[in-house]
C-alpha positions in Angstrom: 25.9 7.6 -11.3 24.8 4.5 -9.7 26.6 4.0 -6.3 23.7 2.2 -4.8 22.0 0.5 -7.3 22.5 -3.2 -6.2 21.3 -2.6 -2.8 17.7 -1.6 -4.0 17.4 -4.8 -6.5 17.2 -8.7 -6.2 19.2 -10.1 -8.8 17.3 -13.3 -10.2 19.9 -14.2 -13.3 23.3 -13.1 -12.4 25.6 -12.9 -15.2 29.1 -12.6 -16.6 30.5 -9.0 -17.5 29.4 -7.7 -20.8 25.9 -9.7 -20.7 22.6 -9.3 -19.4 21.0 -9.8 -16.5 17.4 -9.4 -15.2 16.3 -8.0 -11.8 13.4 -7.2 -9.7 13.1 -3.6 -8.8 12.8 -2.7 -5.0 11.6 0.6 -4.3 9.3 0.4 -1.3 11.1 1.9 1.9 10.5 1.2 5.6 8.4 4.4 5.8 6.0 3.5 2.7 5.4 0.0 4.0 4.5 1.2 7.3 2.3 3.5 5.9 0.5 0.7 4.1 0.0 -1.1 7.0 -1.4 1.9 9.1 -3.6 2.6 6.2 -4.7 -1.1 5.9 -5.6 -1.1 9.9 -7.4 2.7 10.0 -9.8 1.6 7.1 -13.6 1.3 7.1 -13.1 -1.1 10.4 -12.9 1.7 12.8 -15.7 3.8 10.9 -18.2 1.1 10.6 -17.5 -1.2 13.6 -16.7 1.0 16.3 -20.6 1.8 17.0 -21.4 -2.1 16.8 -18.6 -3.2 19.2 -19.5 -0.3 21.6 -22.9 -2.0 21.9 -21.4 -5.4 22.4 -18.7 -4.3 24.7 -20.1 -1.3 26.5 -17.2 1.0 27.8 -14.8 -1.9 27.9 -14.5 -1.5 24.3 -11.5 0.5 25.4 -10.2 -2.5 27.2 -11.2 -4.6 24.0 -9.1 -2.6 21.7 -6.2 -2.7 23.9 -6.5 -6.6 24.4 -6.7 -7.0 20.5 -3.8 -5.4 20.1 -2.0 -7.6 22.5 -3.8 -10.8 20.9 -2.7 -9.4 17.4 0.7 -9.1 18.5 1.4 -13.1 18.8 0.4 -13.6 15.2 2.3 -10.3 14.0 5.5 -11.8 15.1 5.0 -14.8 13.0 4.2 -12.4 10.1 7.2 -10.4 10.6 9.5 -13.7 10.7 8.2 -15.6 7.6 7.6 -12.2 6.0 11.6 -11.0 6.4 12.5 -14.7 5.3 9.9 -14.9 2.4 10.2 -11.6 0.8 7.4 -12.2 -2.1 4.0 -11.9 -2.7 1.7 -14.4 -1.8 1.8 -14.2 2.0 0.3 -16.8 4.6 -0.6 -18.8 1.4 3.1 -19.3 0.4 4.4 -20.4 3.8 1.4 -22.5 4.8 2.0 -24.6 1.4 5.8 -24.8 1.8 5.4 -26.2 5.4 2.3 -27.9 6.2 0.7 -31.2 4.7 -2.4 -31.0 2.4 -4.8 -29.5 2.2 -3.5 -26.9 4.5 -1.7 -25.3 2.0 -5.0 -24.9 -0.5 -7.3 -24.0 2.5 -4.8 -20.9 3.5 -4.8 -19.8 -0.1 -9.0 -20.5 -0.2 -9.6 -18.6 3.0 -7.0 -15.6 2.5 -8.9 -15.2 -0.6 -12.0 -15.4 0.7 -11.0 -13.2 4.0 -10.1 -10.6 1.4 -13.0 -10.7 -0.5 -15.6 -10.5 2.6 -13.6 -7.5 3.7 -13.8 -5.7 0.6 -17.6 -6.9 1.1 -17.5 -4.7 4.4 -15.9 -1.8 2.7 -18.4 -1.5 -0.1 -21.0 -1.8 2.0 -20.0 1.2 4.3 -19.1 2.7 1.3 -22.7 3.0 -0.2 -24.0 3.7 3.7 -21.6 6.7 4.0 -22.3 8.2 0.5 -26.2 7.9 0.8 -26.0 9.6 4.5 -23.8 12.2 2.8 -26.2 12.9 0.2 -29.3 12.8 2.8 -26.9 15.2 5.0 -26.2 17.9 2.0 -29.8 17.9 0.6 -29.0 16.2 -2.8 -31.5 13.6 -2.1 -34.1 12.4 0.4 -35.2 9.1 0.8 -37.3 7.0 -0.4 -36.3 8.3 -3.7 -37.8 7.1 -7.3 -39.7 4.3 -5.0 -36.6 2.9 -3.5 -35.1 2.9 0.1 -31.8 3.5 1.9 -31.1 -0.1 2.1 -31.6 -0.5 -1.9 -29.3 2.6 -2.3 -26.8 1.5 -0.1 -26.6 -1.9 -2.0 -26.6 -0.5 -5.5 -23.6 1.9 -4.4 -21.7 -0.8 -3.2 -21.8 -2.8 -6.4 -20.7 0.3 -8.5 -18.1 0.6 -6.5 -17.2 -2.6 -6.8 -17.2 -2.7 -10.5 -15.5 0.4 -10.4 -12.3 -0.7 -8.4 -12.4 -3.8 -10.3 -11.8 -2.1 -13.7 -9.3 0.3 -12.1 -7.3 -2.7 -11.1 -7.8 -4.2 -14.5 -6.5 -1.2 -16.6 -3.4 -1.5 -14.0 -4.0 1.7 -12.5 -3.1 2.1 -8.7 -3.1 3.8 -5.5 0.5 5.2 -5.5 2.9 5.1 -2.5 2.6 8.8 -2.4 -1.0 9.0 -2.8 -1.6 6.1 -0.3 0.5 8.1 2.2 -1.9 11.3 1.6 -4.8 9.5 1.9 -3.9 7.7 5.3 -2.7 10.7 6.7 -6.0 12.5 6.0 -7.8 9.6 7.9 -5.3 10.0 10.9 -5.5 13.8 11.1 -9.6 13.6 10.8 -9.6 11.0 13.4 -6.8 13.1 15.5 -9.6 15.8 15.6 -12.2 13.4 16.5 -10.0 12.4 19.2 -9.1 15.6 20.5 -12.9 17.4 20.4 -14.1 14.0 21.8 -11.7 14.2 24.6 -12.2 17.8 25.7 -16.3 17.4 25.4 -15.9 14.3 27.9 -13.7 16.4 30.3 -16.3 19.1 30.0 -19.1 17.2 31.7 -18.8 17.0 35.4 -19.4 13.6 36.0 -17.9 12.2 33.1 -16.3 9.1 34.8 -20.0 7.6 35.4 -20.5 6.8 31.5 -17.4 4.5 31.9 -18.1 3.1 35.1 -21.7 3.5 36.4 -23.6 2.9 32.8 -24.6 0.3 34.7 -20.7 -1.2 34.7 -17.5 -0.9 32.7 -18.5 -4.4 31.2 -22.3 -4.5 31.0 -22.0 -7.9 29.3 -18.9 -9.0 31.4 -16.1 -10.7 29.8 -18.4 -12.3 27.2 -19.0 -8.9 25.9 -15.2 -7.8 25.8 -14.3 -11.0 23.9 -17.1 -10.5 21.3 -16.3 -7.1 20.5 -12.6 -8.1 20.2 -13.6 -11.1 17.9 -15.8 -8.6 15.9 -13.4 -6.3 15.6 -10.2 -8.2 15.1 -10.7 -7.5 11.0 -9.3 -4.0 11.7 -6.0 -5.3 13.1 -4.8 -7.5 10.1 -2.8 -4.6 8.2 0.4 -6.5 9.0 -0.8 -9.1 6.6 -1.0 -6.6 3.6 2.5 -5.6 4.6 4.0 -8.8 3.8 2.0 -9.3 0.4 4.3 -6.3 -0.7 7.6 -8.2 0.5 9.2 -8.4 -3.2 9.0 -5.0 -3.6 10.6 -3.8 -0.2 14.1 -2.3 0.0 15.8 -4.7 2.4 12.9 -6.5 3.4 14.9 -8.5 6.1 15.0 -5.6 8.2 12.2 -3.5 7.0 9.3 -5.9 6.7 9.3 -6.7 10.5 10.0 -2.9 11.9 7.0 -2.0 9.5 4.7 -4.8 11.2 5.5 -3.6 14.6 5.6 0.0 13.9 2.5 0.0 12.4 0.7 -1.8 15.4 2.4 0.7 17.6 0.8 3.4 15.7 -2.8 2.1 15.4 -3.8 0.6 18.7 -3.4 3.6 20.9 -5.7 5.6 18.0 -8.3 2.8 18.3 -8.5 3.0 22.2 -8.5 6.9 22.1 -11.3 6.6 19.5 -13.7 4.5 21.4 -13.0 6.7 24.6 -14.0 9.9 22.7 -17.0 8.1 21.2 -18.2 6.8 24.6 -17.4 9.8 26.4 -17.9 12.7 24.2 -21.9 12.3 23.3 -24.8 13.2 25.2 -27.7 10.9 24.6 -30.6 13.6 24.2 -34.1 13.2 22.5 -32.7 15.3 19.4 -29.9 12.8 18.9 -32.7 9.8 19.6 -34.9 11.4 16.8 -32.2 11.8 14.3 -30.8 8.5 14.3 -31.7 4.7 14.4 -32.4 4.4 18.4 -35.7 3.5 19.0 -38.2 6.4 19.8 -39.1 4.6 23.1 -35.6 4.9 24.2 -35.2 7.4 27.0 -32.6 9.9 27.1 -31.2 8.2 29.9 -30.0 5.7 27.7 -26.3 4.7 28.1 -23.9 6.2 25.4 -22.2 2.9 24.7 -26.0 1.3 24.0 -26.7 4.5 22.0 -23.8 3.8 19.9 -24.7 0.3 19.4 -28.0 1.3 17.9 -26.6 3.6 15.8 -24.3 0.6 14.5 -21.9 1.8 11.3 -22.9 5.2 11.8 -21.7 5.3 15.7 -18.6 7.5 15.2 -20.3 9.5 12.5 -23.6 10.6 14.8 -20.8 11.1 17.6 -18.7 13.6 15.8 -21.8 15.5 14.7 -22.2 16.2 18.3 -19.0 17.7 19.6 -16.8 18.0 16.3 -17.6 21.5 14.1 -18.7 20.3 10.9 -18.6 16.8 12.4 -20.9 14.6 10.3 -19.5 15.5 7.0 -16.0 15.5 8.0 -16.2 12.0 9.6 -18.1 10.8 6.5 -15.4 12.3 4.4 -12.9 10.6 6.1 -14.9 7.3 5.9 -15.3 7.4 2.2 -11.6 8.0 1.7 -11.0 4.9 4.0 -13.6 2.9 2.3 -12.6 3.5 -1.2 -8.4 3.1 -0.2 -9.6 -0.3 1.6 -11.7 -1.0 -1.5 -8.8 -0.7 -3.7 -6.3 -2.6 -1.6 -8.5 -5.7 -1.1 -9.6 -6.0 -4.6 -5.9 -6.2 -5.5 -5.2 -8.4 -2.6 -7.8 -10.8 -3.2 -7.3 -11.2 -6.7 -3.5 -11.6 -6.1 -4.2 -14.6 -3.9 -6.5 -16.1 -6.4 -3.9 -15.4 -9.4 -1.0 -17.1 -7.2 -3.5 -20.1 -6.7 -4.2 -20.6 -10.1 -0.4 -20.0 -11.0 0.2 -22.9 -8.5 -2.7 -25.1 -10.4 -4.6 -24.8 -7.1 -7.2 -23.0 -9.0 -8.3 -23.6 -12.4 -5.7 -22.1 -14.8 -7.8 -19.2 -15.9 -7.0 -17.5 -12.5 -3.2 -17.5 -14.3 -4.2 -15.6 -17.3 -2.3 -12.4 -17.5 -4.1 -9.8 -20.1 -1.6 -9.2 -22.8 -2.5 -5.5 -23.1 -3.2 -4.3 -19.8 -0.6 -6.9 -18.1 -3.1 -7.6 -15.2 -4.4 -10.9 -14.0 -7.8 -10.1 -15.5 -9.8 -13.4 -14.8 -8.7 -13.3 -11.3 -9.7 -9.6 -10.9 -13.3 -10.3 -12.5 -14.0 -13.4 -10.6 -13.1 -12.1 -7.2 -15.3 -8.8 -7.8 -18.1 -11.1 -8.3 -17.8 -12.9 -5.3 -17.3 -9.6 -3.6 -20.3 -8.1 -5.3 -22.6 -11.5 -4.1 -21.5 -11.2 -0.6 -22.3 -7.3 -0.2 -25.8 -7.6 -1.7 -26.6 -10.9 -0.1 -25.6 -10.3 3.6 -26.0 -7.6 5.9 -22.7 -5.8 7.4 -22.5 -7.4 10.6 -22.4 -11.0 9.1 -19.9 -10.0 6.4 -17.6 -8.5 9.2 -17.8 -12.0 11.0 -17.7 -13.9 8.0 -14.2 -12.0 7.3 -13.2 -12.3 11.1 -13.7 -16.4 11.3 -11.5 -16.6 7.9 -8.7 -14.3 8.8 -8.5 -15.9 12.5 -8.5 -19.5 10.8 -5.7 -18.4 8.3 -3.8 -16.7 11.4 -3.9 -20.1 13.2 -2.1 -21.7 10.4 0.6 -19.1 10.0 1.3 -19.3 13.9 1.4 -23.3 13.4 3.9 -22.6 10.2 6.2 -20.4 11.7 6.6 -23.5 14.3 7.0 -26.2 11.9 9.5 -24.2 9.8 12.0 -24.2 12.8 12.2 -27.6 12.1 11.8 -28.2 8.9 13.6 -25.0 7.2 16.4 -24.7 9.7 18.4 -22.7 7.0 16.0 -19.9 6.3 17.9 -16.6 6.2 15.8 -15.3 9.3 16.8 -11.7 10.1 14.1 -11.7 12.6 13.4 -14.2 14.8 10.5 -14.7 17.3 11.6 -15.1 20.8 11.0 -17.7 23.4 9.8 -19.8 20.6 7.2 -22.0 20.5 5.2 -20.2 23.3 4.3 -16.7 21.0 2.5 -18.5 18.3 1.1 -21.2 20.4 -0.5 -18.7 22.4 -1.6 -16.7 19.6 -3.4 -19.9 18.2 -4.9 -20.5 21.7 -6.1 -16.8 21.8 -7.6 -16.6 18.8 -9.9 -19.9 18.6 -11.4 -18.4 21.9 -12.4 -15.4 20.1 -14.1 -17.5 17.5 -17.3 -18.9 19.6 -17.4 -15.8 21.7 -17.6 -13.5 18.6 -20.8 -15.4 17.2 -22.5 -15.5 20.5 -22.0 -12.2 21.0 -23.4 -10.8 17.8 -26.9 -11.4 19.4 -26.3 -9.1 22.5 -25.6 -5.8 20.5 -28.9 -3.4 21.0 -29.7 -2.6 17.4 -29.6 -6.4 16.1 -33.0 -8.3 15.6 -33.3 -11.8 16.3 -30.9 -13.6 19.1 -27.7 -14.5 17.2 -29.2 -14.4 13.5 -25.9 -12.7 12.5 -23.5 -15.1 14.0 -25.4 -18.1 12.5 -25.5 -16.6 8.8 -21.5 -15.9 9.5 -21.3 -19.4 10.4 -23.3 -20.8 7.8 -21.2 -18.7 5.1 -18.1 -19.5 6.5 -19.1 -23.5 6.4 -20.3 -23.3 2.8 -17.3 -21.6 1.4 -14.8 -24.4 3.5 -17.2 -27.3 2.1 -17.0 -26.0 -1.7 -13.4 -25.7 -1.1 -12.9 -29.3 -0.2 -14.7 -30.0 -3.3 -12.6 -28.3 -5.4 -9.2 -29.5 -3.4 -10.3 -33.3 -4.1 -12.3 -32.7 -7.3 -9.3 -30.3 -9.1 -6.4 -29.3 -7.2 -5.2 -32.6 -6.1 -5.1 -33.8 -9.7 -2.5 -31.3 -10.7 1.2 -31.3 -10.4 2.4 -30.0 -7.2 5.4 -28.3 -8.9 5.5 -24.7 -9.8 6.1 -23.6 -13.3 9.5 -23.8 -14.4 9.8 -19.6 -14.9 8.7 -18.8 -11.2 11.1 -17.1 -9.1 12.4 -19.2 -5.9 10.5 -19.6 -3.2 13.2 -18.2 -0.9 15.7 -15.5 -2.8 19.3 -14.6 -1.1 20.4 -11.6 -2.8 24.0 -11.2 -3.8 25.0 -7.7 -4.7 26.3 -7.4 -8.4 30.1 -6.3 -9.0 30.2 -2.9 -9.5 33.1 -0.6 -11.3 34.3 2.2 -9.4 32.2 4.3 -11.7 29.5 3.2 -12.9 27.2 5.1 -15.4 23.7 3.9 -15.9 22.3 4.6 -19.3 18.4 3.8 -19.1 16.8 2.9 -22.5 12.9 3.0 -23.3 13.1 4.0 -27.1 15.7 2.4 -29.5 15.6 5.3 -31.6 17.5 7.6 -28.7 19.7 4.7 -27.7 22.7 5.4 -30.0 22.9 9.2 -28.8 22.3 8.1 -25.1 25.2 5.7 -25.5 27.7 8.2 -27.0 27.0 10.5 -24.3 27.6 7.7 -21.7 30.9 7.0 -23.6 32.1 10.4 -23.6 31.7 10.2 -19.7 33.4 6.9 -19.3 36.3 8.0 -21.4 36.9 11.1 -19.0 39.4 10.0 -17.0 40.0 13.0 -15.2 36.2 12.8 -13.5 35.2 9.1 -13.9 38.4 7.1 -13.5 37.7 3.4 -14.9 34.2 4.2 -15.6 32.0 1.3 -16.7 28.5 1.5 -18.3 25.6 0.0 -17.4 22.8 -0.1 -19.9 19.7 -0.6 -18.2 15.7 -1.3 -19.5 12.7 -1.4 -17.4 10.1 -3.6 -18.2 7.0 -2.0 -16.3 4.1 -4.3 -14.9 1.2 -2.9 -12.9 0.8 -3.1 -8.9 -1.6 -5.9 -9.6 0.7 -8.2 -11.0 3.6 -9.7 -9.0 7.1 -8.5 -10.2 7.7 -12.5 -10.6 5.3 -12.3 -13.5 7.2 -9.6 -15.4 9.4 -11.7 -17.1 6.8 -13.0 -19.5 6.8 -9.3 -20.8 10.5 -9.0 -21.5 10.0 -9.7 -25.3 12.4 -7.7 -27.3 14.5 -6.0 -24.7 17.6 -8.4 -24.3 17.8 -7.6 -28.2 17.8 -3.8 -27.5 20.3 -3.7 -24.8 23.0 -5.8 -27.1 22.7 -3.3 -29.8 23.5 -0.5 -27.2 26.0 -2.5 -25.8 27.7 -3.3 -29.1 28.1 0.5 -29.4 30.4 0.6 -26.1 32.0 -2.2 -27.1 33.1 -0.7 -30.5 34.5 2.2 -28.2 36.3 -0.2 -26.1 34.5 0.9 -22.9 33.5 -1.8 -20.2 29.8 -2.3 -20.3 27.2 -4.4 -19.3 23.2 -4.5 -19.3 20.2 -5.4 -17.1 16.6 -5.5 -17.5 15.1 -4.2 -14.2 11.3 -5.5 -13.7 9.2 -3.0 -11.9 6.1 -1.3 -11.0 7.6 2.5 -11.8 10.1 3.6 -14.0 11.2 6.3 -11.8 11.8 4.0 -9.0 13.6 1.4 -10.9 16.3 4.2 -12.5 18.6 5.2 -10.3 20.9 8.1 -11.5 23.0 10.9 -9.8 25.6 13.6 -10.6 26.1 17.1 -10.7 24.8 18.5 -14.3 27.4 20.8 -14.8 30.2 18.0 -14.3 28.5 15.9 -16.9 28.2 18.9 -19.4 31.8 19.2 -19.0 32.8 15.7 -19.4 30.4 15.7 -22.9 32.1 19.1 -23.9 35.3 17.9 -23.4 35.8 15.1 -25.3 33.4 16.3 -28.2 34.8 19.8 -28.3 31.4 21.3 -27.8 30.0 24.6 -26.9 28.1 24.8 -23.7 25.3 27.4 -22.9 24.4 27.9 -19.1 20.8 29.4 -18.3 19.0 30.4 -15.2 15.5 31.2 -15.2 14.0 33.6 -13.0 10.1 35.1 -12.5 8.9 38.0 -15.1 9.3 40.9 -13.1 11.9 39.5 -10.7 13.5 42.4 -8.8 17.4 43.0 -8.8 18.2 40.6 -6.0 16.9 37.5 -7.8 18.9 38.5 -10.6 21.7 39.2 -9.3 21.5 35.8 -7.4 20.8 34.3 -10.7 23.9 35.5 -12.4 26.0 34.5 -9.4 24.9 30.9 -9.6 25.5 30.8 -13.8 29.2 32.7 -13.0 29.8 30.0 -10.5 28.7 27.1 -13.1 30.9 28.5 -15.8 33.6 28.5 -13.2 33.5 24.6 -12.8 34.4 24.0 -16.2 37.8 23.2 -17.5 40.0 25.5 -19.7 39.5 25.3 -23.3 35.8 24.7 -23.3 33.5 27.1 -24.7 31.0 28.3 -22.2 28.3 31.1 -22.0 25.6 31.7 -19.8 22.7 34.2 -19.1 19.7 34.7 -16.6 16.5 34.2 -18.4 13.1 35.5 -17.7 10.1 33.5 -17.9 6.4 32.9 -16.5 7.1 29.1 -16.4 10.5 27.4 -15.9 9.8 24.3 -18.0 8.3 26.3 -20.7 11.4 28.6 -20.8 13.8 25.8 -20.8 12.1 24.1 -23.8 12.0 27.0 -26.0 15.7 27.8 -25.3 16.6 24.1 -25.8 15.4 24.2 -29.5 18.5 23.6 -31.8 20.4 22.0 -29.1 21.8 18.4 -29.3 21.3 17.8 -25.3 20.0 19.0 -22.5 21.6 18.7 -19.0 19.2 19.8 -16.1 19.9 19.8 -12.4 17.7 19.1 -9.5 15.6 21.8 -8.2 14.8 22.7 -4.9 11.1 21.4 -5.0 9.8 19.5 -1.9 8.4 16.2 -2.2 4.6 17.6 -1.6 5.1 20.2 -4.6 6.6 17.1 -6.8 3.7 15.1 -6.2 1.0 18.0 -6.9 2.6 19.6 -10.1 5.3 17.2 -11.1 9.2 17.5 -10.7 10.4 20.1 -12.9 13.2 17.9 -14.6 10.6 15.3 -15.4 8.5 17.9 -17.0 11.3 18.9 -19.3 12.4 15.3 -19.8 8.9 14.6 -21.2 8.3 17.7 -23.6 11.7 18.1 -25.1 12.4 17.1 -28.5 16.1 16.7 -27.9 18.1 14.4 -25.5 17.3 15.1 -21.8 19.9 14.1 -18.9 18.8 14.8 -15.5 21.3 15.1 -12.8 20.9 14.9 -9.0 23.4 14.7 -6.3 22.5 13.4 -2.7 21.8 16.1 -0.5 22.0 13.9 2.9 18.6 15.0 4.0 17.6 12.3 6.2 14.4 13.8 7.8 11.2 12.8 5.8 9.7 16.2 7.0 12.2 18.3 5.7 12.4 16.3 2.5 8.3 17.2 2.2 8.4 20.8 2.8 
């Protein structure tokens, strides 16, 4: 049954009853996209930049993180309003293009593309650094090795990982929602351990407050140092931008996108503050620490801890963990590697998606709009983005890479803040489910604060203890930004301005106002992937629809799911519909001949399982099929080999209770079977049967993620038709569902 199907889709082609319609599948929940934001923010930034930032701001880094969260919220509210009103891929680029005069729209995409690419370079270089030091820590390699030093291997590993994740994105593989949640959870847990041990180590020191108040002061570089550290670490707060990129795949985006933006900020800012506090307070600058890190040997053991972290740079919190966390170095290196790999995948994906969107709009050459016929991914957009990422990773120091990304994100966020103000005038009728309060003051304050961050960011890069050459990294970042902006100006006036401004005819509307499709009282969903199975599935559905006692006024909805990789926007999936309408029409003709109301839909989604909704009790389905077809039913229950009498008795009771639900006149038998593996036992027993109906098991989501759900395994391996039946259990707690 499909009681809530229409609530989880956006209908882009509405049809009359009996026809085929096309839908985009929405399968990401509030929980999913909140963790996307948290995972994006707790990424390589907190691991790689905390040491540098401590060297800039001193103990006031804790205040810098709090203030950064405050500054970021003034832009986050703009993203919340526009992300809820425009729930589709593209984010800031699409909004700016819609509201501001040219070339603002082009530059929004141009800067967004570069910002994500540069951020990806940061993550790649950080990955290379962490992996090299893990090799050194475990003794697998000692540097210099084979005639090359640390720096060579860090850059080489960065390029190899960029190539690997570009290939993964080309193949269409993705970090799935559940896997992403697990990676994020690992990062949060390990950082939680770092915080707990760091605070404990801090409080064990009799005069620990002196590290924050007398070293030589809370803010040794004054307000300039605090604001400079804010600008340098601002990239770590841009995860809400990733949230809105997923808007077209979110259930109820008008409500869930704004909530996810704010929830992710509420989770992340306290973690950042506590990490800074634990790192500065927990370490003890000893001669041993100096001799094993990047701190100059001439530095005394009385060196302030924040200055020591500055010298250690991207290895700051790694080295700190080595002092006060058991197995802290490998543990933090592992978390850092997980964070950088997760961030690498996300930013290769997001940078290529932005350039793909610009190619689709003819802001960039049409090669960016190409989708590979076999993999269904924007392969040229991925390749060109990967080349830019690799060049940045090799050519620039990590500090300059981070600063360049910060500048680009700041300029993009300024445009978005201005866009939300303009759209109140130019688009007064937008479906705004969330509105920025006290307009226009929050976005205006956001613009001013972000403009203030940029000059301090460039200036303060020269104050960090480990840097060589006053302001050199800030200068490199500024030159890199200027070159990219000038290159964009040439492309805009030399190419983009000459192209037609209108989008391709087949593109989805800019604003989607979904209207739920009409449903029958009992709608039976028949998902069809293989035409050879269509007739048998339809016959079963017809039997159910004609059973007036169980399914009064039953109607059949025939569904085909067209899948596209995560790297390709759902709106582009219509290119691959191909023969789906003909297959649905053939299946629907079977129902029409049986005089059963029928309609069809082609749903475009990233995941077949999420795009199909199906629920009802297995016994009821078997009862309806047997009643209309005069069929015999065998009920089986599988227990472990060597199960005790209590388990057997419980299984027999379940079998007896199930048999009792069938109507009189239906031949039903039942037995309890022993088997070492449930799936193997059911598959062996099902040989020779026409239909297998399997009920949902009591596995938690964690078991299903690791081993695969039992009904799904049976469905994949069985040689006959399988119906997987599930009833909504009303379990609202995610913790209960997982365990």
